[in-house]
C-alpha positions as CSV (number, residue, x, y, z in Angstrom):
1,X,19.5,-5.6,20.6
2,X,17.2,-3.8,18.2
3,X,13.8,-5.3,17.7
4,X,13.2,-7.0,14.4
5,X,9.7,-7.4,13.1
6,X,8.3,-10.5,11.4
7,X,8.9,-9.1,8.0
8,X,12.5,-8.4,8.8
9,X,13.0,-12.0,9.9
10,X,11.2,-13.3,6.9
11,X,13.6,-11.4,4.6
12,X,16.5,-12.7,6.6
13,X,15.2,-16.2,5.9
14,X,15.3,-15.4,2.2
15,X,11.5,-15.7,2.1
16,X,11.9,-19.5,2.4
17,X,8.3,-20.2,3.7
18,X,6.9,-18.5,0.6
19,X,9.1,-19.9,-2.2
20,X,7.3,-21.7,-5.0
21,X,3.9,-20.6,-3.7
22,X,1.3,-18.2,-4.9
23,X,1.1,-15.5,-2.2
24,X,-1.7,-13.3,-1.0
25,X,-1.1,-10.5,1.5
26,X,-3.4,-9.1,4.1
27,X,-2.0,-5.8,5.2
28,X,-2.5,-2.0,5.5
29,X,-0.3,1.1,6.1
30,X,1.1,-0.4,9.3
31,X,2.6,-3.3,7.3
32,X,6.2,-2.0,7.1
33,X,9.6,-3.3,8.1
34,X,11.7,-1.7,10.8
35,X,13.1,0.8,8.2
36,X,9.6,1.8,7.0
37,X,9.6,-0.1,3.7
38,X,6.2,-1.5,3.0
39,X,5.7,-5.3,3.1
40,X,3.7,-5.0,-0.1
41,X,6.7,-3.6,-1.9
42,X,9.1,-5.9,-0.3
43,X,7.2,-9.0,-1.4
44,X,6.5,-7.6,-4.9
45,X,10.1,-6.7,-5.5
46,X,11.6,-10.0,-4.3
47,X,12.4,-12.5,-7.1
48,X,11.8,-15.3,-4.5
49,X,8.1,-14.4,-4.0
50,X,5.2,-14.7,-6.4
51,X,2.7,-12.1,-5.0
52,X,-0.7,-12.5,-6.7
53,X,-3.3,-10.7,-4.5
54,X,-3.8,-8.2,-1.7
55,X,-6.4,-8.2,1.0
56,X,-7.5,-5.2,3.0
57,X,-9.2,-5.0,6.5
58,X,-11.4,-2.1,7.8
59,X,-9.9,1.3,6.8
60,X,-8.5,-0.1,3.6
61,X,-5.1,-1.0,2.3
62,X,-3.8,2.5,3.1
63,X,-5.6,2.8,6.5
64,X,-7.3,5.8,5.1
65,X,-11.0,4.8,4.9
66,X,-13.3,6.3,7.6
67,X,-14.4,4.0,10.5
68,X,-17.2,1.6,9.7
69,X,-17.2,2.7,6.0
70,X,-17.5,-0.3,3.7
71,X,-15.4,-0.3,0.5
72,X,-15.2,-2.3,-2.6
73,X,-12.6,-4.5,-4.3
74,X,-10.0,-2.5,-6.3
75,X,-6.6,-2.7,-7.8
76,X,-3.2,-1.5,-6.7
77,X,-2.1,1.3,-9.0
78,X,1.6,0.4,-8.8
79,X,1.5,-3.3,-9.3
80,X,-1.9,-3.9,-10.8
81,X,-2.7,-6.6,-8.2
82,X,-6.3,-7.1,-7.1
83,X,-7.1,-5.7,-3.7
84,X,-9.9,-7.7,-2.1
85,X,-12.0,-5.9,0.4
86,X,-12.6,-7.7,3.7
87,X,-14.8,-4.9,4.9
88,X,-17.5,-4.7,2.4
89,X,-19.9,-7.3,1.1
90,X,-17.5,-9.9,2.5
91,X,-15.8,-10.0,5.9
92,X,-13.6,-12.9,5.0
93,X,-12.0,-14.2,1.8
94,X,-14.4,-16.1,-0.5
95,X,-13.4,-19.3,-2.3
96,X,-13.0,-17.4,-5.5
97,X,-10.6,-14.9,-3.9
98,X,-8.5,-17.8,-2.7
99,X,-8.7,-19.9,-5.9
100,X,-5.3,-18.9,-7.1
101,X,-3.6,-18.5,-3.7
102,X,-1.5,-21.1,-1.9
103,X,-0.6,-19.0,1.2
104,X,-1.8,-15.8,2.7
105,X,0.7,-13.6,4.6
106,X,-0.7,-11.3,7.3
107,X,1.2,-8.2,8.2
108,X,-0.9,-5.9,10.4
109,X,0.1,-3.9,13.5
110,X,-2.4,-5.1,16.1
111,X,-3.4,-2.8,18.9
112,X,-3.7,-5.4,21.6
113,X,-7.3,-4.1,22.2
114,X,-10.2,-6.4,21.6
115,X,-12.6,-4.1,19.8
116,X,-10.5,-3.3,16.7
117,X,-12.0,-5.2,13.8
118,X,-8.6,-6.0,12.2
119,X,-7.9,-8.7,14.8
120,X,-11.1,-10.6,14.0
121,X,-10.7,-10.2,10.3
122,X,-7.5,-12.3,10.7
123,X,-9.4,-15.0,12.6
124,X,-12.1,-15.1,9.9
125,X,-9.3,-15.4,7.3
126,X,-7.9,-18.4,9.2
127,X,-11.3,-20.1,9.0
128,X,-11.6,-19.3,5.2
129,X,-8.1,-20.5,4.6
130,X,-8.8,-23.8,6.2
131,X,-11.8,-24.6,4.0
132,X,-9.8,-23.7,0.9
133,X,-6.7,-25.6,2.0
134,X,-4.6,-22.4,2.0
135,X,-1.7,-21.8,4.5
136,X,-1.5,-18.7,6.7
137,X,1.8,-17.0,7.6
138,X,1.6,-14.2,10.2
139,X,4.5,-11.7,10.3
140,X,4.4,-11.0,14.0
141,X,4.7,-7.6,15.7
142,X,4.9,-6.4,19.3
143,X,1.8,-5.9,21.4
144,X,1.9,-2.2,22.3
145,X,0.6,-3.1,25.8
146,X,3.2,-5.9,26.3
147,X,1.9,-8.3,28.9
148,X,-1.1,-6.4,30.3
149,X,-4.3,-8.5,30.6
150,X,-7.3,-6.4,31.7
151,X,-10.9,-5.7,30.9
152,X,-13.0,-8.8,31.8
153,X,-13.6,-11.5,29.2
154,X,-16.0,-11.3,26.2
155,X,-19.2,-13.3,26.7
156,X,-19.9,-15.8,23.9
157,X,-23.4,-14.4,23.4
158,X,-21.8,-11.0,22.3
159,X,-19.4,-12.3,19.7
160,X,-19.3,-9.9,16.7
161,X,-16.8,-8.3,14.3
162,X,-15.7,-6.4,17.5
163,X,-14.6,-9.7,19.1
164,X,-15.2,-13.3,18.3
165,X,-13.3,-15.1,21.0
166,X,-13.6,-15.1,24.9
167,X,-10.7,-12.6,25.4
168,X,-10.3,-9.5,27.6
169,X,-10.3,-6.0,26.2
170,X,-6.5,-6.0,26.5
171,X,-5.4,-9.6,26.0
172,X,-1.6,-9.2,26.3
173,X,-0.8,-11.3,23.2
174,X,0.7,-10.6,19.9
175,X,-1.4,-11.2,16.8
176,X,0.6,-14.3,16.1
177,X,0.1,-15.7,19.6
178,X,-3.6,-14.9,19.6
179,X,-4.0,-16.5,16.1
180,X,-2.3,-19.7,17.3
181,X,-4.7,-19.8,20.4
182,X,-7.7,-19.3,18.1
183,X,-6.5,-21.9,15.6
184,X,-6.0,-24.4,18.4
185,X,-8.9,-23.7,20.8
186,X,-11.7,-21.8,19.2
187,X,-12.2,-22.9,15.6
188,X,-13.4,-26.3,14.2
189,X,-11.6,-25.9,10.9
190,X,-7.9,-25.7,11.7
191,X,-5.5,-24.4,9.1
192,X,-1.7,-24.7,8.6
193,X,-0.5,-21.6,10.5
194,X,3.0,-20.3,10.7
195,X,4.1,-17.4,12.9
196,X,7.3,-15.6,11.9
197,X,8.3,-14.3,15.3
198,X,9.9,-10.9,16.2
199,X,13.5,-10.9,17.3
200,X,14.8,-9.0,20.3
201,X,11.3,-8.4,21.8
202,X,9.6,-9.8,24.9
203,X,6.3,-8.9,26.6
204,X,8.3,-6.9,29.2
205,X,9.6,-4.5,26.6
206,X,7.5,-1.3,26.2
207,X,6.7,0.1,22.8
208,X,9.0,3.1,23.5
209,X,11.8,0.7,24.2
210,X,11.4,-1.2,20.9
211,X,12.7,1.8,18.9
212,X,10.1,1.1,16.3
213,X,8.1,3.6,14.3
214,X,4.4,3.8,15.1
215,X,2.4,3.6,11.9
216,X,-1.4,4.1,12.5
217,X,-3.4,0.9,11.7
218,X,-6.5,3.1,11.7
219,X,-7.0,6.9,11.1
220,X,-8.0,7.6,14.7
221,X,-5.0,6.0,16.3
222,X,-2.1,8.3,15.3
223,X,0.2,7.5,18.2
224,X,0.6,5.0,21.1
225,X,-0.7,7.6,23.6
226,X,-4.0,7.7,21.7
227,X,-4.0,3.9,21.6
228,X,-3.7,3.7,25.4
229,X,-6.7,5.9,25.9
230,X,-8.5,4.0,23.1
231,X,-8.4,0.8,25.2
232,X,-10.8,2.5,27.6
233,X,-12.4,5.4,25.8
234,X,-13.6,3.1,23.1
235,X,-16.2,1.9,25.5
236,X,-17.9,5.3,25.4
237,X,-18.7,4.7,21.7
238,X,-21.6,2.7,23.0
239,X,-23.3,5.9,24.3
240,X,-24.4,9.1,22.6
241,X,-21.2,10.9,23.4
242,X,-18.4,12.2,21.2
243,X,-15.0,10.8,22.1
244,X,-13.2,13.1,19.7
245,X,-13.6,11.5,16.3
246,X,-13.2,14.3,13.8
247,X,-10.9,16.2,16.1
248,X,-7.1,16.2,16.7
249,X,-7.7,14.5,20.1
250,X,-9.6,11.2,19.4
251,X,-10.0,9.1,22.6
252,X,-8.5,11.8,24.8
253,X,-11.7,13.9,25.1
254,X,-15.4,13.2,25.7
255,X,-18.3,15.6,25.4
256,X,-21.8,16.3,24.1
257,X,-23.9,19.4,23.3
258,X,-25.8,19.1,26.7
259,X,-22.6,19.0,28.9
260,X,-21.2,21.9,30.8
261,X,-17.4,21.6,30.4
262,X,-16.4,23.5,33.6
263,X,-19.0,21.8,35.8
264,X,-18.1,18.3,34.6
265,X,-14.4,18.9,35.0
266,X,-14.9,20.2,38.5
267,X,-17.1,17.3,39.4
268,X,-14.6,14.7,38.1
269,X,-11.6,16.4,39.7
270,X,-13.3,16.1,43.1
271,X,-13.3,12.3,42.9
272,X,-10.4,10.1,43.9
273,X,-8.9,9.2,40.5
274,X,-5.6,7.4,40.0
275,X,-3.2,8.8,37.5
276,X,-5.4,11.4,35.7
277,X,-6.7,14.9,35.9
278,X,-9.5,16.6,33.9
279,X,-9.5,19.9,32.0
280,X,-12.7,21.5,30.6
281,X,-12.6,21.2,26.8
282,X,-14.9,22.6,24.1
283,X,-14.8,21.3,20.6
284,X,-16.7,20.8,17.4
285,X,-16.0,17.4,15.7
286,X,-16.0,17.4,11.9
287,X,-17.2,13.8,11.7
288,X,-18.7,11.1,13.9
289,X,-21.3,11.7,16.5
290,X,-22.4,15.3,16.8
291,X,-20.5,16.3,13.7
292,X,-20.4,20.1,13.2
293,X,-22.1,20.6,16.6
294,X,-20.4,22.4,19.5
295,X,-19.7,19.9,22.3
296,X,-18.5,20.6,25.8
297,X,-16.7,18.1,28.0
298,X,-13.3,17.2,29.3
299,X,-9.8,16.2,28.2
300,X,-8.2,13.4,30.2
301,X,-4.6,14.1,31.1
302,X,-2.4,11.3,32.4
303,X,-0.5,12.3,35.5
304,X,0.9,8.9,36.5
305,X,1.6,6.4,33.7
306,X,1.8,3.5,36.1
307,X,-1.3,4.2,38.1
308,X,-3.5,5.0,35.1
309,X,-5.9,2.2,34.2
310,X,-7.6,3.3,31.0
311,X,-10.4,0.8,31.1
312,X,-11.5,1.4,34.6
313,X,-11.0,5.1,34.3
314,X,-13.1,5.6,31.2
315,X,-15.8,3.2,32.5
316,X,-16.0,5.4,35.6
317,X,-16.1,8.6,33.5
318,X,-19.1,7.1,31.6
319,X,-20.7,6.3,34.9
320,X,-20.3,9.9,36.2
321,X,-21.7,11.4,33.0
322,X,-24.7,9.1,33.2
323,X,-25.1,10.2,36.9
324,X,-24.7,14.0,36.3
325,X,-26.9,14.1,33.2
326,X,-29.5,11.5,33.8
327,X,-32.2,13.1,31.6
328,X,-29.9,13.9,28.6
329,X,-27.7,10.8,28.6
330,X,-28.6,8.0,26.2
331,X,-27.1,4.7,25.2
332,X,-26.8,4.2,21.4
333,X,-30.1,2.6,20.2
334,X,-30.4,-1.2,20.6
335,X,-29.8,-3.4,17.6
336,X,-30.9,-6.8,16.4
337,X,-32.5,-9.4,18.8
338,X,-30.0,-11.0,21.1
339,X,-31.0,-11.0,24.8
340,X,-34.2,-12.0,26.6
341,X,-35.7,-8.5,26.2
342,X,-35.1,-8.8,22.4
343,X,-32.2,-6.4,22.1
344,X,-28.5,-5.9,22.6
345,X,-26.7,-2.6,22.9
346,X,-23.4,-1.6,21.2
347,X,-22.0,-0.9,24.6
348,X,-22.7,-4.5,25.7
349,X,-20.6,-5.7,22.8
350,X,-17.8,-3.3,23.5
351,X,-17.6,-4.1,27.2
352,X,-18.2,-7.8,26.6
353,X,-21.0,-8.3,29.1
354,X,-24.7,-7.7,29.6
355,X,-24.2,-6.9,33.3
356,X,-22.3,-3.5,33.2
357,X,-24.8,-1.3,31.5
358,X,-27.7,-2.0,34.0
359,X,-25.3,-1.3,36.8
360,X,-24.4,2.1,35.4
361,X,-28.1,2.9,35.0
362,X,-28.7,1.9,38.6
363,X,-25.9,4.1,39.9
364,X,-23.7,1.3,41.1
365,X,-20.3,2.6,42.4
366,X,-17.4,2.5,39.9
367,X,-15.6,-0.3,41.7
368,X,-18.7,-2.4,41.5
369,X,-18.9,-2.2,37.7
370,X,-16.0,-4.6,37.2
371,X,-16.9,-7.2,39.9
372,X,-15.7,-10.6,38.8
373,X,-13.3,-9.3,36.2
374,X,-10.2,-10.2,38.2
375,X,-11.0,-13.9,38.3
376,X,-11.9,-14.0,34.6
377,X,-8.6,-12.2,33.7
378,X,-6.6,-14.6,35.8
379,X,-8.2,-17.6,34.1
380,X,-7.5,-16.2,30.7
381,X,-3.9,-15.4,31.6
382,X,-3.5,-19.1,32.7
383,X,-5.0,-20.4,29.4
384,X,-3.0,-18.1,27.1
385,X,0.3,-19.2,28.8
386,X,0.9,-22.2,26.5
387,X,0.5,-20.0,23.4
388,X,3.0,-17.2,24.4
389,X,6.1,-17.1,22.1
390,X,8.2,-14.5,23.8
391,X,8.4,-15.3,27.5
């Protein structure tokens, strides 16, 4: 049975949940049906739907804005509808944005990885909708990682636009499931939330088995292979290292001007890794950290899909680079006051804990960096059970 997305199911329902309501739509380029027609156009062209506004997360309505670049409100050139930016002056809809909206539809391909801002934009939208008495309808999509739960659990002290709930790096939930969990457990202002479920999908079905097209929800995630690396390599964006932004291999490579590619690859390949090998790689990114500088490093090649654990692998790579280049390696500078010493680091927010960075600095073995994660992941898996829609 082919997998049908939430938008496919909504259309089969003749748009019943939206009829006689003023509709807003939070979406981007990934918001398409199983035949690649955009949800924006589907709703606009339906005589059963009164679409009045569009909302855009980070990267914009077309998923084309550079990472972390704020953008302003605009208008859709084909429909004339307002496009409200939720990655600019406002990170959630204001009361004025919602004044003429009865229901907001969400159609975004979630990555299943905690530190993509789109997920948390949706949670902020749920809060805003509750205070304005607006319904939320999520058109669900498969989690590319299926049922995998891994990566520890985010500490409350480190909540941010990169994660605002105590979930692991890979939470093993669809956006609809996670939204229901958030709306029930983690927010004081609950809203009327409806999830239009996928058909023909379960958490045991891999992305390749769905037969669906992959539409990048962000410029640096062009295919599911990149996404798999991203779930671990994204952690290295907390250090002064290039992970390939501004190249054709984002999240598959890592390097810096001070690294010797051949020496690092030989060092890494001598260690007992599971499911990966390292090739020396020299590159010059056109954007991001070290833009227009020659960087040396490695490309990570997967040799065993089953054995490869991206989070533990890339965390260990970070540890080794810190160990091999102790004088040159630096964490990204600390930000606003948060911890007892007055600072938090971007890496802390990404990994979800204050404990890992000091362990890396102290040279703790790779298997010691994730101590306590298994228990936290098991507890999260137990809690999420009542919110799963597909198993």
